[in-house]
C-alpha positions in Angstrom: 0.0 0.0 0.0 1.3 3.4 -0.9 1.1 5.9 1.9 1.9 9.6 1.5 3.6 11.2 4.5 2.4 14.6 5.6 3.4 14.4 9.2 2.2 16.9 11.7 4.7 18.5 14.1 5.8 16.5 17.1 7.3 19.3 19.1 7.1 23.1 19.5 3.9 25.2 19.5 2.4 23.3 16.6 2.8 19.8 18.2 -0.2 17.7 17.5 0.7 14.3 19.2 2.4 12.9 22.2 4.6 9.9 23.0 2.7 6.6 23.3 5.2 5.0 25.6 4.4 1.4 26.6 0.6 1.8 26.2 -0.9 -1.0 24.2 -2.9 -0.2 21.0 -6.2 -2.1 21.2 -8.6 0.0 19.0 -9.0 1.8 15.8 -11.4 4.8 15.8 -13.0 5.9 12.5 -14.0 9.5 11.8 -15.1 11.7 8.9 -14.0 15.3 8.3 -13.8 17.9 5.6 -13.3 21.6 5.2 -16.9 22.0 4.0 -17.6 24.9 6.5 -14.9 26.9 4.9 -15.2 25.8 1.2 -18.3 24.0 0.0 -16.9 23.8 -3.6 -13.7 22.0 -2.6 -14.3 20.4 0.9 -11.7 17.7 0.5 -8.5 19.6 -0.1 -6.0 17.8 1.9 -3.9 20.8 2.8 -7.1 22.7 4.0 -8.1 19.7 6.1 -4.5 19.4 7.5 -4.7 23.1 8.5 -7.8 22.3 10.5 -5.8 19.9 12.6 -3.1 22.5 13.2 -5.6 25.3 14.0 -7.8 23.3 16.3 -4.9 21.3 18.0 -6.2 18.0 16.8 -4.7 15.1 14.8 -5.3 11.6 13.5 -2.8 9.0 12.4 -4.3 8.6 8.9 -6.5 10.4 6.4 -8.2 8.6 3.5 -9.0 10.8 0.5 -11.9 10.4 -1.8 -9.7 8.6 -4.4 -8.3 6.2 -1.8 -5.0 8.0 -1.2 -3.9 7.3 2.3 -2.0 10.2 4.0 -0.1 9.6 7.2 -0.3 12.5 9.7 1.1 10.9 12.9 3.3 7.9 13.4 1.6 4.9 15.0 4.0 5.0 18.0 2.6 8.4 19.0 -0.7 9.3 20.5 -2.8 11.3 18.1 -5.5 13.7 19.4 -8.6 12.4 17.7 -11.0 10.8 20.2 -11.2 13.3 23.0 -13.6 12.8 25.9 -15.9 9.7 26.0 -16.2 6.2 27.2 -16.8 2.6 26.1 -18.8 0.4 28.4 -16.6 -2.7 27.8 -13.4 -0.7 28.5 -14.0 1.4 31.6 -10.2 2.2 32.0 -10.3 4.0 28.7 -12.7 6.8 29.9 -11.4 10.0 28.4 -8.2 8.1 27.4 -9.0 6.2 24.3 -6.4 8.2 22.3 -3.7 6.5 24.3 -4.8 3.0 23.1 -6.0 3.7 19.6 -5.2 4.6 16.0 -7.3 7.3 14.5 -8.4 7.2 10.8 -10.2 10.2 9.2 -12.2 9.7 6.0 -12.6 12.8 3.8 -16.4 12.7 3.7 -19.6 14.6 4.5 -22.3 13.1 6.6 -26.1 12.9 6.2 -28.2 16.1 6.4 -29.3 15.3 10.0 -25.6 14.8 11.0 -24.4 18.1 9.4 -27.4 20.5 9.8 -27.4 22.8 11.8 -24.1 22.1 13.6 -21.9 22.5 10.5 -24.0 23.8 7.7 -27.4 25.5 7.1 -30.0 23.3 5.4 -29.7 25.4 2.2 -25.9 25.1 2.2 -26.2 21.4 2.6 -28.7 21.1 -0.1 -26.4 23.0 -2.5 -23.6 20.5 -2.0 -22.5 18.3 -4.9 -24.3 14.9 -4.2 -21.0 13.2 -4.9 -19.5 14.8 -1.7 -22.0 13.0 0.6 -21.0 9.7 2.1 -18.0 7.5 1.2 -16.4 6.1 -2.0 -15.6 2.6 -3.0 -11.9 3.7 -3.2 -12.1 4.7 0.4 -13.4 1.4 1.6 -10.7 -0.5 -0.4 -8.0 1.7 1.0 -9.4 1.4 4.5 -9.3 -2.4 4.3 -5.7 -2.4 3.2 -4.8 0.1 5.9 -6.6 -1.8 8.6 -4.9 -5.0 7.6 -1.5 -3.3 7.9 -2.4 -1.7 11.3 -3.6 -5.0 12.7 -0.4 -6.8 11.5 1.7 -4.1 13.4 -0.6 -4.2 16.4 -1.9 -7.8 16.9 -3.7 -6.6 20.1 -6.4 -5.1 17.8 -9.1 -7.6 17.0 -10.9 -7.0 13.7 -14.4 -6.7 15.1 -16.9 -4.1 16.2 -15.6 -4.0 19.8 -12.2 -2.9 18.6 -12.8 -1.0 15.4 -15.3 1.6 16.3 -16.8 4.9 15.2 -16.1 8.1 17.1 -19.8 8.3 17.7 -19.7 5.1 19.7 -17.1 6.5 22.1 -18.2 10.2 22.2 -21.8 10.1 20.9 -25.0 11.5 22.5 -25.0 9.0 25.4 -21.4 9.9 26.4 -21.4 13.6 25.4 -25.0 14.9 25.4 -23.9 18.6 25.0 -21.4 18.0 22.2 -22.0 14.5 20.6 -19.8 13.3 17.8 -21.7 11.8 14.8 -18.9 10.3 12.7 -18.4 8.2 10.8 -22.2 8.4 10.7 -25.1 6.4 9.3 -23.8 6.6 5.7 -20.8 4.5 6.7 -21.1 0.9 5.6 -19.5 -1.2 8.3 -19.9 -4.4 6.3 -17.4 -3.0 3.8 -14.6 -2.7 6.4 -15.2 -5.7 8.6 -14.6 -8.4 6.0 
């Protein structure tokens, strides 16, 4: 698999990750993101999305573009800042600490209307979007499967199942964060296409 490196800073004021140390990786967290709030005509520009990470002090290990290009942003031996506050019932020790035990993957995608409106876009702005921007592409699912296979080879403590490969919404959704729930990867994401 060809992976393009566009690593975020690991030190200084723009640092966007921390050392993992001896913490074991047991999970992969899937997300979606775009720069649609800034540019509705070109919401998947990789540099614009990378800038969001820098500006908002966030990160993920990988980004999967619409055409299936995989971009590495943070080395796997570092803790990326992608999951934030939340909890998993089966892993109580991970409350607000899932970043320490996970690899974060961001898909360049836009969610359904109910996931995007009104938090990110107005209804009229959402309705004007190119329909091809909504949801996920076949190339992204293909790339995700290859990427997951490699991650699991490097971290055999990750089981390829729905307890260990999860959506951000399962860790930080409305039940865990009623005032600021995460919705990604959302209802348009086809889990059957990544858990094969």
